[in-house]
N, C-alpha and C positions, 0 to 999 in steps of 0.2 A: 303675689298679685301685682304689686307695684313694679316688680321686675318685668312681668309680662307686658304691662302697659307701656313701660319704657321701650321694650323691644318693638311693640307695635308702632309707637310714635316714630322710632328710628327708621323702621321699614317704610312708614308713610312718607317721612322726609326724603328718604332715598328715592322712592318712586316719583314724588313730586319734583325733586331735583332732576331726575333723569328725563322726565317729561318736558320740564322747562328747558333743559339743555338741548334735548332733541328738537324742540320747537324753535329754539334760538338758532341752532345749526341749520335747520330747514329753511328758516327765514333768510339767514345769511346766504345760504346756497341759492335760494330763489332770487334774492336781490342781485347776487353776483351774475346769475344766468341772465336775468333781465337786463343788467348793465351791459353784459357782453353782447346780447342780442341788439340792444339799442346802439352800441358802437358799430356792430356789423351793419345794421340797417342804415346808419349814418354814412358809413363807408360806401355802401351800395349807392346811395343818393349822390355822394361825391363822385364816384366812378362814372355814373351815368351822366352827371352834369359835365364832367371832363370830356366824355365821349361826344356829347352834343356840342360842346365848345369846339371840338375838333371838326365836326361837321360844319358849323358856322364859319370857322376859319377857312375851310376848304372852299365853300361857296363864295365867300368874299374874295378869296384869292383867284378863283376862276373868273369872277366878274371883273376883277381889277387887272389881272395880268393876261388872262385868256388861256393860259396853260398852267397846270399845277398837278404834281404827282403825289403830293403828301409829304409829311415830315413828322418828327417827334419834337414835342415842346414840353419842357418841365415847368411846372407851376408850384406854388406853395402847397397846394392840396394834393398834388400828384402829377402824373404825366398823361398826355394824350398822344396817341400815335395814329396817323391817318394815311390812307392810301386811296388814290383816285385812278380808276381804270375806265376804259371805253367799253360801252355796251353795244355790240354789233347788232343792229336791227335791220341792216340792209336798206335803209331809207335815208332821205336827206336830213332827217332830224338828228341832231347831235345829242346823244344821251350818255351820261356817265354814271358810274356806281361809286359812291363814297362810303368807305368803311372806316370807322373811327373807334379806337380802343382806349378806354380810360382806365388808368391804373392808380391804386392807392396803397401805399404812399409813394411808390415809384415803379417804373417798368421792370427794373432789375430784380426787385424784391416785392412783388405785389401781394398785398394782403387780400385785396378784392380787385377783380377786373370785370368790366362791362363793355359790351360791343354794341354800337349803333350803326345800322346800315340803311342807306337811302339811295334812291335814284333821282338824278336831276336832269332836266332837259334845257337845251339852249332855246329860250323863248319864254312863253307865258303859259302858266297853268291857271285855268279858270274853272271854278266850281259853280255849277247850276243845280243846286239842291232841290229846286222847285220847278215844275213844268211851266208855271205862270207866276210872274212877280211884277207888281206895280207899285208906284209911289203914291203921291197924293191925288193922282187922277183916278184911282180906284179901278174897279172891274165891273162891267155891265154886260150881261150875256143876253142872247136871244133864247128862243126855245130849242129843245132837243139838242143841246150841246152835249157832247160826250168828252169828258175831260179826264184823261188818264195821267195823273201826276199831281203832286202837291201844289197848293196855291198859297202865296203870301202877298198880302196887300197892306199898304200903309194907310188906306182909306176904305170907304164903304165898298162892299161887294153886293151886287144885286143879281141874283140868278133869275133867268127865265124859267119856264116850266120844263119839267122832265130833264133836268140837267143831271147827268150821272158823273160822279167823281170818285175815282179810285186813288186814294191818298188822303192827306190831311190838309186842313184849311186853317190859315191864320189871318186874322184881321187885327192890325196893330192899333194901339191907342183906344180912345173911347168911341170907336166907330161901330157900324152896324153890318151884320150879315143878314140880308133879306133873302129867304129861300124860295118863296112863291111855290111851295109844295115840292121843291126839288129834294134830291137825296144825296147824302154824302156817306160814302162807305167807310171812311176813316174817322179820325178825331177832328173836332172843331174847337178853335180857340178864338173867342171874340167877346168884346164887352157886351154886345147885345145880339141875340140870335132870335130871328122871327121866321115862322112858317117854314120850318126845315125838318126833314127826316134824317136823323143822325144814327148811323149803325154802329159807330164807335163811341168814344167818350166825348163829353161836352164840358168845356171850361168857359165860364161866363160870369157876368154880374146880373144880366137880365135874360130870361128865357121865356118866350111867349109863343103859344100855339105851335109848339115843336115837340117831336118825340125823340127820345134818346134810348137806344138799345143797350148801350154800355153804361158806364158810371157817369154821374153828374157831379160837377165840382163848382157850385155857386160861390160867388165872392172871389173867384180866381183873379189874379193880377192880369192886367191887359198886356198882350204881347208888345214888345218894343219895336219901333220902326226899324227897318233895315234898308241899306243901300242896295243898288243894283249890282249884279255880279261882275260886270265889266267896268273898270275904272277909267278915269280920264288918262291916267298914266299908261294903261294898256293901249288905249286909242292912239296916244302920242307916239308910242313905240312902233305901232303898226304903220302909222303915217311916215315916220322916219325911215323905216325899212322900205316902204313903197317909193319914197323919194330917192333913196339911194339906188334903187333898181332902175330908175330913169323915168323920163317923161314920155308918155305915149301920146304922140302928137297927131298921128294919122286919124282921119275921120273914120269911125268904126261903124260898120253895119253888122253883117254876120261874119264871124271868124271862128276857126276851129279851136284857137287857143288865145288866151288873153292874160297878161300879167307876167310877173309882178311889175308894178309900176304905178304911176300917177296919171290920171286922165283929167286934164284941166278943161272939162266941158261936161255936157250931159252925155249919158249913155242910154241908147234905146236899142233893145234887142227884140226882134219879132221873128218867130219861127226859126230860131237858131239853136244849135247844139254847141256849147262852148265849154272848153276845159279851162277852169280858172286857176291860174298859178298865183297863190297869195304871197303877200297882201296886195290887194288892188284898192287904190284910193281914187274915188270919183269926187271931184270938187263941185260938180253940178248935181243934177237929178238923175235917178235911175228909173227906167221904164222897162218892164218885162211883159211879153205877150207870147204865149205858146212856145216857150223856150226851155231848154234843159241846160242847167249850169251844174257842173260837177268838178270835183277836185282830182288832180293827177294821181296815179297809182304810187309814184315814188314818195308821196308824203306818208305812206304807211298809215299808222293809226293816229296821225296828227290831223288837226282840223285847220280850216282856212277861213279868212275873213275878207269881206268886201265892205269898205268904209265909204259911206255916201254923206257928203256934207249937206246936200240938199234933201229933197223929198224922194220917197220911194213909191212908185205906182206899179202895183202888180195886178195884171188883168187876169186872164183865164189860162188854164192848162200849162202852168209852169211847174218845173221841178227843180228844187234846190238840194243837191245831193253831195254827199261826201264821195269817197272813192270805193265804198263797199267794205272797208276795214272797220272792225269794231272800234268805236271811239272817234271815227272820222265824220265831221259835220261841217257843212257850209253855213257860215253865220253872216247875215246881212245886218250891218250896223248903220243906223242913221244918226248923225250928230245934230240934225235939225231939232230945235227945242220947242216947236209949236205944240201948245197944250190944248188947243181948241179941237174938240172932238169932231167938229164940222170941217176942220181944215187940218187934218192930222199929218204927222211927219211920215208915217207909213200907212198907205191905204191899199187894201186889197178889194178891188171893185168887182172881180169876176169870181169864178168857181173852179173847182178841181185843181187847185194849187196844192202841191204836196211836198213834204219833207222840209228840212232846213230849220234854222233858228232865226227869229226876228228879234232885233234889239234896237231900242230907240230912246233917245233922251227926251223925246216928245211923246205924243199920244199915238196909239196904233188903232186903226179901225179895220176890222176884218169882216167882209160881208158874210155870206152863208157857207156853202158846202166846200170848205177848205180844211186841209189837214197839215198841221205843222208839228215839229218835235218839241219846240219851246218858244215862248213869247215873253218878252221882258221890256217894260217901258214905263214912262211916267204914268200913263193910263191906258186902259184897253177896253174896247167895245167890240163884241162879236155878234154876228147875226144868227139866224136860225140854221141849225145843222152843222155848226162848227165842231171840229174834232181836234183833240190834242193827244198825240201819242208820245208821251214822255219816255225817253230811253234812259235807264239807270246809269248808262255810261256817261251821261251828262254831268254826273256828280263830280267828275274830274276829267277835263279834257285839256290837251296840249296844243299850243300853236307854235310852230317853228318861227325862228327869228334870225335875221341877218346880223343882228347886234349880239355882242358877246355877253348876253345876260342869261344866267342859269337860274332856274327856280326848281323847287321841290316838286316831284311828281307825287301828288297826294295818294295815300294808300300804300306807299312803298316803305314807310318807316318801320323798321324792325329793331328790337332791342333784346339782347340775350346776355 
């Protein structure tokens, strides 16, 4: 009996020991595999960072020297190898492809390799993620506005009746979105939302006399204020390019082609069809009446800009067009800083004006039946019947430049 018990105990000890040993080996194996995976993931991050460092080096070299074909550089963490080639678009826009490979620990004996590929353009890349964007001047609409595109305002938005909005709306800070029975088809982000029909989700602290078809998120944080998409540095570069192109001193009435260059006077165009070769810098005021302004075909998918230091007065039946290529837009920029809605920097007094992008450091006042691709300024007021037809291509558009400045074409970043 005792012998049997001893045998059973021994067998139990063997089983327990085997299970313990198996568990220990399993844990050690799992820990080793986890350790190896961690090392691999760390190497992947290092290789990607090296490849991105090669891209940064290539852009910096292009902007400093003007020409750069690539090179191999050894660092403590590994090696990056870059190549820069021209992308033939058959346009005046200079576009290059940068491909950079990161190797860990070295190019000769890589444990991990990653590749980053981007396209860059000589000039400026600007992103307009919203159809309308305003600063502290806010946004006030008339009735029957049809707004196709997102809206971002750093101050109050007050809609007139029957405003249709396809996209999302953001009101930054502790400001108010007053709907006046208007409808928003997307999401709304605002500290306070009043008298609005929301077909998407609502993010707010106060919601009053409004309906929400989607989800509601009370006590949501207020959106942060945002700056306008065109910077002072962008404007300075365009002015520099225009000045390099020369002074346009002749008195201008109607002409078939205008620019690039600097006009040290007002420009008034009535019943004209003008091809604008950008950048065009007007130090005085700009007045348009029954005229068609368009960009030349050789710009390809690049956009163009007219910079006006004074005020812009747009009457009736004007067209501000690109050249027909996808991503080609004509942008009118006013650097006038008037914030008085009764004395705006850009004023549209007539109707049937279509296409183009309006941008102002001051306030913009648009009367009634007009249709633009995008409007951006300190503040915006629209009359009855205004329409905005936002084009998704505005999320990333390029402007050519005479200066040797290359920038990333957004949306071209690839990693593999």
